[in-house]
HTML snippet that shows the backbone in 3Dmol.js (N, CA, C, O; Angstrom):
<script src="https://3Dmol.org/build/3Dmol-min.js"></script>
<div id="view" style="width:600px;height:400px;position:relative"></div>
<script>
const pdb = `
ATOM      1  N   MET A   1      -0.288  12.490   0.029  1.00  0.00           N
ATOM      2  CA  MET A   1      -1.581  12.523  -0.621  1.00  0.00           C
ATOM      3  C   MET A   1      -2.521  11.662   0.220  1.00  0.00           C
ATOM      4  O   MET A   1      -2.207  10.499   0.474  1.00  0.00           O
ATOM      5  N   ILE A   2      -3.659  12.191   0.659  1.00  0.00           N
ATOM      6  CA  ILE A   2      -4.681  11.414   1.403  1.00  0.00           C
ATOM      7  C   ILE A   2      -6.022  11.250   0.510  1.00  0.00           C
ATOM      8  O   ILE A   2      -6.687  12.249   0.240  1.00  0.00           O
ATOM      9  N   LEU A   3      -6.381  10.026   0.082  1.00  0.00           N
ATOM     10  CA  LEU A   3      -7.548   9.707  -0.564  1.00  0.00           C
ATOM     11  C   LEU A   3      -8.561   9.305   0.335  1.00  0.00           C
ATOM     12  O   LEU A   3      -8.340   8.484   1.226  1.00  0.00           O
ATOM     13  N   LYS A   4      -9.785   9.898   0.130  1.00  0.00           N
ATOM     14  CA  LYS A   4     -10.936   9.518   0.860  1.00  0.00           C
ATOM     15  C   LYS A   4     -11.751   8.585   0.112  1.00  0.00           C
ATOM     16  O   LYS A   4     -12.240   8.937  -0.962  1.00  0.00           O
ATOM     17  N   LEU A   5     -11.970   7.262   0.648  1.00  0.00           N
ATOM     18  CA  LEU A   5     -12.713   6.279   0.020  1.00  0.00           C
ATOM     19  C   LEU A   5     -13.841   5.832   0.677  1.00  0.00           C
ATOM     20  O   LEU A   5     -13.797   5.596   1.884  1.00  0.00           O
ATOM     21  N   THR A   6     -15.011   5.665  -0.081  1.00  0.00           N
ATOM     22  CA  THR A   6     -16.219   5.081   0.679  1.00  0.00           C
ATOM     23  C   THR A   6     -16.481   3.680   0.333  1.00  0.00           C
ATOM     24  O   THR A   6     -16.462   3.281  -0.831  1.00  0.00           O
ATOM     25  N   ILE A   7     -16.726   2.942   1.341  1.00  0.00           N
ATOM     26  CA  ILE A   7     -16.925   1.500   1.046  1.00  0.00           C
ATOM     27  C   ILE A   7     -18.362   1.377   0.386  1.00  0.00           C
ATOM     28  O   ILE A   7     -19.374   1.659   1.029  1.00  0.00           O
ATOM     29  N   ASP A   8     -18.396   1.005  -0.745  1.00  0.00           N
ATOM     30  CA  ASP A   8     -19.771   0.986  -1.526  1.00  0.00           C
ATOM     31  C   ASP A   8     -20.456  -0.321  -1.254  1.00  0.00           C
ATOM     32  O   ASP A   8     -21.657  -0.386  -0.988  1.00  0.00           O
ATOM     33  N   ARG A   9     -19.654  -1.365  -1.330  1.00  0.00           N
ATOM     34  CA  ARG A   9     -20.283  -2.621  -1.280  1.00  0.00           C
ATOM     35  C   ARG A   9     -19.232  -3.747  -1.160  1.00  0.00           C
ATOM     36  O   ARG A   9     -18.080  -3.543  -1.544  1.00  0.00           O
ATOM     37  N   PHE A  10     -19.585  -4.856  -0.668  1.00  0.00           N
ATOM     38  CA  PHE A  10     -18.591  -6.115  -0.707  1.00  0.00           C
ATOM     39  C   PHE A  10     -19.064  -7.164  -1.652  1.00  0.00           C
ATOM     40  O   PHE A  10     -20.240  -7.524  -1.711  1.00  0.00           O
ATOM     41  N   GLU A  11     -18.034  -7.676  -2.443  1.00  0.00           N
ATOM     42  CA  GLU A  11     -18.279  -8.674  -3.499  1.00  0.00           C
ATOM     43  C   GLU A  11     -17.353  -9.760  -3.014  1.00  0.00           C
ATOM     44  O   GLU A  11     -16.143  -9.647  -3.208  1.00  0.00           O
ATOM     45  N   GLY A  12     -17.862 -10.811  -2.390  1.00  0.00           N
ATOM     46  CA  GLY A  12     -17.072 -11.888  -1.833  1.00  0.00           C
ATOM     47  C   GLY A  12     -16.065 -11.377  -0.946  1.00  0.00           C
ATOM     48  O   GLY A  12     -16.382 -10.605  -0.041  1.00  0.00           O
ATOM     49  N   ASP A  13     -14.612 -11.821  -1.169  1.00  0.00           N
ATOM     50  CA  ASP A  13     -13.704 -11.253  -0.328  1.00  0.00           C
ATOM     51  C   ASP A  13     -13.084  -9.988  -0.634  1.00  0.00           C
ATOM     52  O   ASP A  13     -12.071  -9.556  -0.085  1.00  0.00           O
ATOM     53  N   LYS A  14     -13.821  -9.356  -1.639  1.00  0.00           N
ATOM     54  CA  LYS A  14     -13.236  -7.910  -2.102  1.00  0.00           C
ATOM     55  C   LYS A  14     -14.343  -6.800  -1.520  1.00  0.00           C
ATOM     56  O   LYS A  14     -15.516  -7.023  -1.219  1.00  0.00           O
ATOM     57  N   ALA A  15     -13.686  -5.662  -1.459  1.00  0.00           N
ATOM     58  CA  ALA A  15     -14.422  -4.482  -1.090  1.00  0.00           C
ATOM     59  C   ALA A  15     -14.328  -3.408  -2.348  1.00  0.00           C
ATOM     60  O   ALA A  15     -13.262  -3.104  -2.883  1.00  0.00           O
ATOM     61  N   VAL A  16     -15.499  -2.936  -2.694  1.00  0.00           N
ATOM     62  CA  VAL A  16     -15.589  -1.958  -3.761  1.00  0.00           C
ATOM     63  C   VAL A  16     -15.569  -0.493  -3.079  1.00  0.00           C
ATOM     64  O   VAL A  16     -16.501  -0.026  -2.424  1.00  0.00           O
ATOM     65  N   LEU A  17     -14.349   0.141  -3.348  1.00  0.00           N
ATOM     66  CA  LEU A  17     -14.406   1.388  -2.824  1.00  0.00           C
ATOM     67  C   LEU A  17     -14.734   2.591  -3.863  1.00  0.00           C
ATOM     68  O   LEU A  17     -14.451   2.419  -5.048  1.00  0.00           O
ATOM     69  N   ILE A  18     -15.271   3.692  -3.475  1.00  0.00           N
ATOM     70  CA  ILE A  18     -15.531   4.622  -4.368  1.00  0.00           C
ATOM     71  C   ILE A  18     -14.800   6.017  -3.874  1.00  0.00           C
ATOM     72  O   ILE A  18     -15.038   6.530  -2.781  1.00  0.00           O
ATOM     73  N   ALA A  19     -13.958   6.507  -4.755  1.00  0.00           N
ATOM     74  CA  ALA A  19     -13.195   7.672  -4.543  1.00  0.00           C
ATOM     75  C   ALA A  19     -14.145   8.998  -4.677  1.00  0.00           C
ATOM     76  O   ALA A  19     -15.246   8.976  -5.226  1.00  0.00           O
ATOM     77  N   GLU A  20     -13.588  10.074  -4.130  1.00  0.00           N
ATOM     78  CA  GLU A  20     -14.498  11.187  -4.355  1.00  0.00           C
ATOM     79  C   GLU A  20     -14.662  11.693  -5.683  1.00  0.00           C
ATOM     80  O   GLU A  20     -15.563  12.475  -5.986  1.00  0.00           O
ATOM     81  N   SER A  21     -13.710  11.210  -6.563  1.00  0.00           N
ATOM     82  CA  SER A  21     -13.898  11.452  -8.187  1.00  0.00           C
ATOM     83  C   SER A  21     -14.946  10.614  -8.808  1.00  0.00           C
ATOM     84  O   SER A  21     -15.397  10.877  -9.923  1.00  0.00           O
ATOM     85  N   GLY A  22     -15.367   9.533  -8.043  1.00  0.00           N
ATOM     86  CA  GLY A  22     -16.338   8.423  -8.641  1.00  0.00           C
ATOM     87  C   GLY A  22     -15.731   7.289  -9.171  1.00  0.00           C
ATOM     88  O   GLY A  22     -16.364   6.309  -9.564  1.00  0.00           O
ATOM     89  N   GLU A  23     -14.316   7.417  -9.195  1.00  0.00           N
ATOM     90  CA  GLU A  23     -13.675   6.101  -9.564  1.00  0.00           C
ATOM     91  C   GLU A  23     -13.796   4.919  -8.520  1.00  0.00           C
ATOM     92  O   GLU A  23     -13.929   5.145  -7.317  1.00  0.00           O
ATOM     93  N   GLN A  24     -13.743   3.689  -9.035  1.00  0.00           N
ATOM     94  CA  GLN A  24     -13.989   2.501  -8.179  1.00  0.00           C
ATOM     95  C   GLN A  24     -12.651   1.948  -8.151  1.00  0.00           C
ATOM     96  O   GLN A  24     -11.926   1.909  -9.146  1.00  0.00           O
ATOM     97  N   ILE A  25     -12.294   1.473  -6.880  1.00  0.00           N
ATOM     98  CA  ILE A  25     -11.180   0.632  -6.586  1.00  0.00           C
ATOM     99  C   ILE A  25     -11.647  -0.777  -5.891  1.00  0.00           C
ATOM    100  O   ILE A  25     -12.514  -0.776  -5.018  1.00  0.00           O
ATOM    101  N   ILE A  26     -11.093  -1.822  -6.282  1.00  0.00           N
ATOM    102  CA  ILE A  26     -11.434  -3.051  -5.833  1.00  0.00           C
ATOM    103  C   ILE A  26     -10.207  -3.327  -4.813  1.00  0.00           C
ATOM    104  O   ILE A  26      -9.051  -3.207  -5.219  1.00  0.00           O
ATOM    105  N   TRP A  27     -10.465  -3.669  -3.588  1.00  0.00           N
ATOM    106  CA  TRP A  27      -9.488  -3.914  -2.547  1.00  0.00           C
ATOM    107  C   TRP A  27      -9.755  -5.073  -1.761  1.00  0.00           C
ATOM    108  O   TRP A  27     -10.914  -5.243  -1.383  1.00  0.00           O
ATOM    109  N   PRO A  28      -8.824  -5.942  -1.437  1.00  0.00           N
ATOM    110  CA  PRO A  28      -8.992  -7.141  -0.607  1.00  0.00           C
ATOM    111  C   PRO A  28      -9.599  -6.778   0.742  1.00  0.00           C
ATOM    112  O   PRO A  28      -9.044  -5.982   1.499  1.00  0.00           O
ATOM    113  N   LYS A  29     -10.688  -7.349   1.008  1.00  0.00           N
ATOM    114  CA  LYS A  29     -11.332  -7.085   2.174  1.00  0.00           C
ATOM    115  C   LYS A  29     -10.583  -7.453   3.466  1.00  0.00           C
ATOM    116  O   LYS A  29     -10.833  -6.798   4.478  1.00  0.00           O
ATOM    117  N   ASN A  30      -9.763  -8.364   3.504  1.00  0.00           N
ATOM    118  CA  ASN A  30      -8.877  -8.773   4.549  1.00  0.00           C
ATOM    119  C   ASN A  30      -7.677  -7.911   4.801  1.00  0.00           C
ATOM    120  O   ASN A  30      -6.815  -8.183   5.637  1.00  0.00           O
ATOM    121  N   LYS A  31      -7.673  -6.712   3.922  1.00  0.00           N
ATOM    122  CA  LYS A  31      -6.597  -5.719   4.017  1.00  0.00           C
ATOM    123  C   LYS A  31      -7.135  -4.551   4.626  1.00  0.00           C
ATOM    124  O   LYS A  31      -6.384  -3.587   4.772  1.00  0.00           O
ATOM    125  N   LEU A  32      -8.375  -4.483   5.022  1.00  0.00           N
ATOM    126  CA  LEU A  32      -9.135  -3.332   5.728  1.00  0.00           C
ATOM    127  C   LEU A  32      -9.422  -3.678   7.253  1.00  0.00           C
ATOM    128  O   LEU A  32      -9.471  -4.821   7.709  1.00  0.00           O
ATOM    129  N   PRO A  33      -9.577  -2.677   7.857  1.00  0.00           N
ATOM    130  CA  PRO A  33      -9.891  -2.921   9.304  1.00  0.00           C
ATOM    131  C   PRO A  33     -11.035  -3.880   9.414  1.00  0.00           C
ATOM    132  O   PRO A  33     -11.849  -4.039   8.504  1.00  0.00           O
ATOM    133  N   GLU A  34     -11.074  -4.584  10.681  1.00  0.00           N
ATOM    134  CA  GLU A  34     -12.088  -5.660  10.873  1.00  0.00           C
ATOM    135  C   GLU A  34     -13.487  -5.019  11.060  1.00  0.00           C
ATOM    136  O   GLU A  34     -14.434  -5.708  10.683  1.00  0.00           O
ATOM    137  N   ASP A  35     -13.724  -3.937  11.527  1.00  0.00           N
ATOM    138  CA  ASP A  35     -14.891  -3.325  12.023  1.00  0.00           C
ATOM    139  C   ASP A  35     -15.550  -2.489  10.826  1.00  0.00           C
ATOM    140  O   ASP A  35     -16.356  -1.594  11.078  1.00  0.00           O
ATOM    141  N   ILE A  36     -15.174  -2.815   9.502  1.00  0.00           N
ATOM    142  CA  ILE A  36     -15.687  -2.047   8.382  1.00  0.00           C
ATOM    143  C   ILE A  36     -17.094  -2.359   8.154  1.00  0.00           C
ATOM    144  O   ILE A  36     -17.576  -3.436   8.506  1.00  0.00           O
ATOM    145  N   HIS A  37     -17.814  -1.375   7.530  1.00  0.00           N
ATOM    146  CA  HIS A  37     -19.245  -1.634   6.905  1.00  0.00           C
ATOM    147  C   HIS A  37     -19.501  -0.773   5.713  1.00  0.00           C
ATOM    148  O   HIS A  37     -18.768   0.165   5.401  1.00  0.00           O
ATOM    149  N   GLU A  38     -20.493  -1.105   5.109  1.00  0.00           N
ATOM    150  CA  GLU A  38     -20.915  -0.208   3.863  1.00  0.00           C
ATOM    151  C   GLU A  38     -21.050   1.098   4.292  1.00  0.00           C
ATOM    152  O   GLU A  38     -21.555   1.348   5.387  1.00  0.00           O
ATOM    153  N   GLY A  39     -20.583   2.100   3.419  1.00  0.00           N
ATOM    154  CA  GLY A  39     -20.732   3.448   3.879  1.00  0.00           C
ATOM    155  C   GLY A  39     -19.710   4.089   4.571  1.00  0.00           C
ATOM    156  O   GLY A  39     -19.598   5.315   4.577  1.00  0.00           O
ATOM    157  N   MET A  40     -18.885   3.260   5.210  1.00  0.00           N
ATOM    158  CA  MET A  40     -17.729   3.867   5.937  1.00  0.00           C
ATOM    159  C   MET A  40     -16.736   4.564   5.060  1.00  0.00           C
ATOM    160  O   MET A  40     -16.441   4.124   3.949  1.00  0.00           O
ATOM    161  N   VAL A  41     -16.226   5.650   5.564  1.00  0.00           N
ATOM    162  CA  VAL A  41     -15.196   6.435   4.938  1.00  0.00           C
ATOM    163  C   VAL A  41     -13.902   6.016   5.316  1.00  0.00           C
ATOM    164  O   VAL A  41     -13.683   5.994   6.528  1.00  0.00           O
ATOM    165  N   LEU A  42     -12.994   5.679   4.546  1.00  0.00           N
ATOM    166  CA  LEU A  42     -11.525   5.502   4.830  1.00  0.00           C
ATOM    167  C   LEU A  42     -10.551   6.340   4.237  1.00  0.00           C
ATOM    168  O   LEU A  42     -10.651   6.704   3.065  1.00  0.00           O
ATOM    169  N   ASN A  43      -9.619   6.666   4.973  1.00  0.00           N
ATOM    170  CA  ASN A  43      -8.505   7.669   4.453  1.00  0.00           C
ATOM    171  C   ASN A  43      -7.426   6.673   4.138  1.00  0.00           C
ATOM    172  O   ASN A  43      -7.081   5.832   4.968  1.00  0.00           O
ATOM    173  N   PHE A  44      -6.908   6.761   2.978  1.00  0.00           N
ATOM    174  CA  PHE A  44      -5.805   6.083   2.418  1.00  0.00           C
ATOM    175  C   PHE A  44      -4.568   7.086   2.224  1.00  0.00           C
ATOM    176  O   PHE A  44      -4.610   7.886   1.289  1.00  0.00           O
ATOM    177  N   ASN A  45      -3.515   7.056   3.056  1.00  0.00           N
ATOM    178  CA  ASN A  45      -2.453   7.844   2.797  1.00  0.00           C
ATOM    179  C   ASN A  45      -1.349   7.171   1.989  1.00  0.00           C
ATOM    180  O   ASN A  45      -0.730   6.156   2.307  1.00  0.00           O
ATOM    181  N   ILE A  46      -1.195   7.983   0.783  1.00  0.00           N
ATOM    182  CA  ILE A  46      -0.290   7.526  -0.316  1.00  0.00           C
ATOM    183  C   ILE A  46       0.930   8.480  -0.379  1.00  0.00           C
ATOM    184  O   ILE A  46       0.739   9.658  -0.679  1.00  0.00           O
ATOM    185  N   GLN A  47       2.052   8.066  -0.136  1.00  0.00           N
ATOM    186  CA  GLN A  47       3.307   8.785  -0.126  1.00  0.00           C
ATOM    187  C   GLN A  47       4.499   8.239  -0.870  1.00  0.00           C
ATOM    188  O   GLN A  47       4.597   7.012  -0.896  1.00  0.00           O
ATOM    189  N   ASN A  48       5.296   8.861  -1.399  1.00  0.00           N
ATOM    190  CA  ASN A  48       6.631   8.491  -1.964  1.00  0.00           C
ATOM    191  C   ASN A  48       7.486   7.934  -0.876  1.00  0.00           C
ATOM    192  O   ASN A  48       7.427   8.570   0.176  1.00  0.00           O
ATOM    193  N   SER A  49       8.213   6.965  -0.888  1.00  0.00           N
ATOM    194  CA  SER A  49       9.044   6.566   0.016  1.00  0.00           C
ATOM    195  C   SER A  49      10.458   6.658  -0.465  1.00  0.00           C
ATOM    196  O   SER A  49      11.058   5.623  -0.752  1.00  0.00           O
ATOM    197  N   GLU A  50      10.998   7.768  -0.566  1.00  0.00           N
ATOM    198  CA  GLU A  50      12.349   7.818  -0.967  1.00  0.00           C
ATOM    199  C   GLU A  50      13.474   7.382   0.017  1.00  0.00           C
ATOM    200  O   GLU A  50      14.591   7.001  -0.333  1.00  0.00           O
ATOM    201  N   GLU A  51      13.012   7.494   1.331  1.00  0.00           N
ATOM    202  CA  GLU A  51      13.899   6.976   2.256  1.00  0.00           C
ATOM    203  C   GLU A  51      14.066   5.405   2.135  1.00  0.00           C
ATOM    204  O   GLU A  51      15.161   4.842   2.155  1.00  0.00           O
ATOM    205  N   ALA A  52      12.907   4.801   2.013  1.00  0.00           N
ATOM    206  CA  ALA A  52      12.934   3.422   1.893  1.00  0.00           C
ATOM    207  C   ALA A  52      13.740   2.916   0.645  1.00  0.00           C
ATOM    208  O   ALA A  52      14.394   1.873   0.672  1.00  0.00           O
ATOM    209  N   GLU A  53      13.635   3.794  -0.527  1.00  0.00           N
ATOM    210  CA  GLU A  53      14.389   3.311  -1.671  1.00  0.00           C
ATOM    211  C   GLU A  53      15.768   3.617  -1.373  1.00  0.00           C
ATOM    212  O   GLU A  53      16.599   2.848  -1.857  1.00  0.00           O
ATOM    213  N   LYS A  54      16.178   4.580  -0.679  1.00  0.00           N
ATOM    214  CA  LYS A  54      17.607   4.954  -0.375  1.00  0.00           C
ATOM    215  C   LYS A  54      18.194   3.867   0.453  1.00  0.00           C
ATOM    216  O   LYS A  54      19.365   3.551   0.240  1.00  0.00           O
ATOM    217  N   ASP A  55      17.421   3.184   1.490  1.00  0.00           N
ATOM    218  CA  ASP A  55      17.759   2.206   2.279  1.00  0.00           C
ATOM    219  C   ASP A  55      18.052   0.993   1.560  1.00  0.00           C
ATOM    220  O   ASP A  55      19.078   0.352   1.786  1.00  0.00           O
ATOM    221  N   LYS A  56      17.132   0.625   0.640  1.00  0.00           N
ATOM    222  CA  LYS A  56      17.288  -0.574  -0.206  1.00  0.00           C
ATOM    223  C   LYS A  56      18.580  -0.568  -1.111  1.00  0.00           C
ATOM    224  O   LYS A  56      19.284  -1.568  -1.250  1.00  0.00           O
ATOM    225  N   LYS A  57      18.830   0.648  -1.715  1.00  0.00           N
ATOM    226  CA  LYS A  57      19.944   0.794  -2.354  1.00  0.00           C
ATOM    227  C   LYS A  57      21.311   0.676  -1.614  1.00  0.00           C
ATOM    228  O   LYS A  57      22.313   0.194  -2.142  1.00  0.00           O
ATOM    229  N   GLU A  58      21.258   1.167  -0.329  1.00  0.00           N
ATOM    230  CA  GLU A  58      22.475   1.109   0.475  1.00  0.00           C
ATOM    231  C   GLU A  58      22.559  -0.343   0.979  1.00  0.00           C
ATOM    232  O   GLU A  58      23.683  -0.831   1.106  1.00  0.00           O
ATOM    233  N   LEU A  59      21.555  -1.022   1.256  1.00  0.00           N
ATOM    234  CA  LEU A  59      21.727  -2.564   1.487  1.00  0.00           C
ATOM    235  C   LEU A  59      22.243  -3.332   0.498  1.00  0.00           C
ATOM    236  O   LEU A  59      23.037  -4.238   0.750  1.00  0.00           O
ATOM    237  N   ALA A  60      21.792  -3.007  -0.873  1.00  0.00           N
ATOM    238  CA  ALA A  60      22.408  -3.771  -1.998  1.00  0.00           C
ATOM    239  C   ALA A  60      23.875  -3.485  -2.217  1.00  0.00           C
ATOM    240  O   ALA A  60      24.647  -4.371  -2.582  1.00  0.00           O
ATOM    241  N   LYS A  61      24.252  -2.249  -1.992  1.00  0.00           N
ATOM    242  CA  LYS A  61      25.611  -1.858  -2.124  1.00  0.00           C
ATOM    243  C   LYS A  61      26.448  -2.541  -0.971  1.00  0.00           C
ATOM    244  O   LYS A  61      27.606  -2.847  -1.253  1.00  0.00           O
ATOM    245  N   ASN A  62      25.998  -2.800   0.246  1.00  0.00           N
ATOM    246  CA  ASN A  62      26.802  -3.436   1.275  1.00  0.00           C
ATOM    247  C   ASN A  62      26.788  -4.825   1.009  1.00  0.00           C
ATOM    248  O   ASN A  62      27.753  -5.495   1.377  1.00  0.00           O
ATOM    249  N   ILE A  63      25.735  -5.415   0.361  1.00  0.00           N
ATOM    250  CA  ILE A  63      25.787  -6.860   0.025  1.00  0.00           C
ATOM    251  C   ILE A  63      26.791  -7.198  -1.059  1.00  0.00           C
ATOM    252  O   ILE A  63      27.531  -8.178  -0.978  1.00  0.00           O
ATOM    253  N   LEU A  64      26.787  -6.308  -2.127  1.00  0.00           N
ATOM    254  CA  LEU A  64      27.664  -6.400  -3.130  1.00  0.00           C
ATOM    255  C   LEU A  64      29.288  -6.244  -2.663  1.00  0.00           C
ATOM    256  O   LEU A  64      30.204  -6.911  -3.143  1.00  0.00           O
ATOM    257  N   ASN A  65      29.405  -5.375  -1.784  1.00  0.00           N
ATOM    258  CA  ASN A  65      30.839  -4.960  -1.177  1.00  0.00           C
ATOM    259  C   ASN A  65      31.318  -6.220  -0.426  1.00  0.00           C
ATOM    260  O   ASN A  65      32.491  -6.591  -0.478  1.00  0.00           O
ATOM    261  N   GLU A  66      30.360  -6.863   0.273  1.00  0.00           N
ATOM    262  CA  GLU A  66      30.592  -8.043   1.143  1.00  0.00           C
ATOM    263  C   GLU A  66      31.032  -9.216   0.100  1.00  0.00           C
ATOM    264  O   GLU A  66      32.057  -9.867   0.305  1.00  0.00           O
ATOM    265  N   ILE A  67      30.300  -9.419  -0.891  1.00  0.00           N
ATOM    266  CA  ILE A  67      30.504 -10.477  -2.030  1.00  0.00           C
ATOM    267  C   ILE A  67      31.955 -10.162  -2.482  1.00  0.00           C
ATOM    268  O   ILE A  67      32.782 -11.074  -2.454  1.00  0.00           O
ATOM    269  N   LEU A  68      32.286  -8.999  -2.872  1.00  0.00           N
ATOM    270  CA  LEU A  68      33.453  -8.809  -3.611  1.00  0.00           C
ATOM    271  C   LEU A  68      34.642  -8.879  -2.534  1.00  0.00           C
ATOM    272  O   LEU A  68      35.743  -9.236  -2.952  1.00  0.00           O
ATOM    273  N   LYS A  69      34.514  -8.606  -1.361  1.00  0.00           N
ATOM    274  CA  LYS A  69      35.444  -8.897  -0.321  1.00  0.00           C
ATOM    275  C   LYS A  69      35.680 -10.273  -0.146  1.00  0.00           C
ATOM    276  O   LYS A  69      36.861 -10.618  -0.106  1.00  0.00           O
ATOM    277  N   ALA A  70      34.821 -11.119  -0.036  1.00  0.00           N
ATOM    278  CA  ALA A  70      34.795 -12.569   0.150  1.00  0.00           C
ATOM    279  C   ALA A  70      35.485 -13.196  -0.902  1.00  0.00           C
ATOM    280  O   ALA A  70      36.088 -14.238  -0.645  1.00  0.00           O
ATOM    281  N   LYS A  71      35.501 -12.686  -2.178  1.00  0.00           N
ATOM    282  CA  LYS A  71      36.273 -13.276  -3.411  1.00  0.00           C
ATOM    283  C   LYS A  71      37.682 -12.926  -3.369  1.00  0.00           C
ATOM    284  O   LYS A  71      38.449 -13.561  -4.092  1.00  0.00           O
ATOM    285  N   ASN A  72      38.152 -11.952  -2.578  1.00  0.00           N
ATOM    286  CA  ASN A  72      39.538 -11.586  -2.752  1.00  0.00           C
ATOM    287  C   ASN A  72      40.363 -12.507  -1.686  1.00  0.00           C
ATOM    288  O   ASN A  72      41.588 -12.411  -1.606  1.00  0.00           O
TER     289      ASN A  72
END
`;
const viewer = $3Dmol.createViewer("view");
viewer.addModel(pdb, "pdb");
viewer.setStyle({}, {cartoon: {color: "spectrum"}});
viewer.zoomTo();
viewer.render();
</script>
C-alpha cells in the first residue's frame, strides 16, 4: 500500500503530514529526506514483511538449538 502524504508544516523537529483522507500524521523531521519543504508530496510504502518475520523465527529457532546442544 502506498500512502501519499503532503508536508503541511514543520513544528520544531516534527513534520505534520496530511494524508489524502485528511488525517494528520506527525513524523520526525530527521527521518525525512534532507531537501524537503512544505507542500512537498511524499510516498510512503507500507507493506507486510512476512519474509522478515520468517527469518526472525528461523534465527530464534537456530539460537535455541545451539543453546540446547551446548547443554548436552
